[in-house]
N, C-alpha and C positions, 0 to 999 in steps of 0.2 A: 473697537477688534468684535468676530462675534463670537458667541454666549461658548464658553466650553462646562463640557460635564468630567474633569477632573483637576486632580494636583496642579499638573503643569499644560504648560500645549505640548511637546512634547507628547506623551502620556494622551491627549484628546488627539493627537495624530493618529498612533500607535490603537488603538480603541477606535478612529473614525476607518483605517484603513483597514482594520482585522475584521469589523463589519458589510465590508466593500468584498471582501476577501470569504466571507461565508458566505453572504446573500449570491456570490458565484457560482461556489460553492453548489448552493440550492438547485439555482436553477438550471447548472451546469445536470445536476445528477437526473432531476428533473424531464430537462424539457431537451438539454445535449446541448455542442458547444457551439453552434450559431448562433442558439438563444442569448449567450453571454454578450449584451449592449452594454454600454453606459446607460441607455435611458431606462432597462430591465433591472440593472442591479442598483441603482440609485432608486430607484421606485425600492427595489425589495429591500436595502436596508434605512430606506427614509432618508437618504440624503436626496436632498436638489441634483438632477446630469452637471448639472456646475462644478457641485463637492467632488465626482466622481474623479475631474481629472484636472485635480488638486494634485491625488495620489496615482494617479494611474493615465498617462497619454493615449491608452488607448484600448479596443479590447484586449488586442492579442497580445500587452505587457502585462492585463489583469493575468489571461489563462498562463501564460509566462512566471507570472508569480503564486499559480496555484499548484503548476509543476510540478516547481521549487519546495513547496510548502508539504504537498499531501505527500511525499516521503519525510518531512523531517522528521515527523512527530514519533513516523515506525521508525527509521531512526535511532534513533534519541532507545525512541524501546525496548528492541530489539539489541543495540550497543547490552545496554543498562542489564540486558537478563544475559549475554554473554561473559558481562566483563569476567568473573570468578571462576565461567565453568573450561573445562579445557579435552572431556574424554569428547568423543566424537557422538557416542551416543545419548550422553549425555544434552551436547550441543544442537544435534536434532530433535530434542524432544523441545528442552527451552526455547528454542527457534517457534517452532509450532505450536505449543502454548500459548507463544506470548502472539504468534500472526495471530490467533484465535481470540484472545480475550478483544485484540484489537478491534477484528470483526463484528463483535459483540456491541461494540459504543461507537459501530456505521464508522471508524477512524481511516479503513478503506475504500468508502465510496468515491471519493475525487478523485482516487488513484484506478478503478475500476474507468469512472465513468471517459476518463482522461483516455485512457488501453483502446473502448469504442469511440472516441470521437474523432473528427472529420478536423484534426488541427494544422494550425500549418505545417511544413514540417520540419524549423527546426522545431518549432515544439513538441511533434510526436517523436521525433529522434531523442530529445529530450529524455521524455520520458523509459523510452524504450533504455536508454541510460540509465537513470537511476533505478530504474526498477533493476536490473540486470544487478547494480550493486545491492541495492537493499538481496538479492535473495544470493547473497556469496556469500553468506556463509551457509547455508544451506547446504549449498553446491560444493563447502569445502569437507562436509559433515557429511554430505553421501561418499565422496571418493573415499573418502580416510578410513568408512566402512564398509566399504565396497570392494577396494583396493580393483577396481575396473580398472584399462588399462586400451578395453575397445570398445566399448562404446557407452562412454558418462555422460554424454549428454542427453543418450534415449531415455534413462534413469534416473535424470533431474527430472528431463519432462515427463514421466509419468511417475512420479514422485508431486512435481509441481499440478497435475490433476488431480491426483489425491487431495493434496492441500486445498486447491480453490473448490474440492467438492466441499471440503469441510467448510470453508470459507461461507461457503453459496447455508448452505445448514443450520453456520452460527445465526448470519444475517435475517434469518427467517423464524429465527424464536428458537432456535437450539439450543443448552445450554452445552457452553463452549467448554469445561471442562469435561463431560460426558465422552462430545467428537473428538475431542484433542484427545482423550483416552482410546475409543477405537481405532482411528487415523494411525496412532501411534503402535496399538499391534498392529496392526499391517502394517505398516512398513519398517516395524524390526524384523520380523519375519521376513519381509520379503528383502530385503536390502543385505541380511547375516546370512542367508543361506545362500548357499556356494548353486548360479547356475550349471556349473559343471555335473554335479553329485545331479540333480533334480532334473536334470534332460536324461543321462544314464539310467536313474530309479525310475524315467516315468516308459521309459520302449520297452518291448515287448516281451 
């Protein structure tokens, strides 16, 4: 029996699988999806290439696992943050603050790399499905705050752009609390102001 570094064989296998996934994420972020090969990932994890196939039948299967796990931590964090929050403005606040603190820990790196990668069609479709599901609470808060019936998707896209810019700032070292305060100040003003009133005020 091969040497194990855990209390049980099951724990050992879980650790090895996690090491392969983390190694694959590092390769994905640094070099892109095409660089995620059994040899490259095994070497990065310090495991033989043959060990790779004990956990994943192919590089595509590993990418599929990354797709699923890339959103798990973020979904868990936002679900916990929103569990006892019901007011739309407070839910917007909680969601964005959680996203930015996740970004500060690098938790969004795999998802971002996956969104930009040349993935197999089924993997790419799953990424977009999980991405849409993850941001559904934010979409719902936006709709509740604005009461929009004509262009809720456009507003969501504009808010999403602000959130992505905030996440990029945090990933480059900006303080997540400070960035969240500024982003939320902009968003609260924009989402609660009546567009029809603004249009009338802007006319000469």
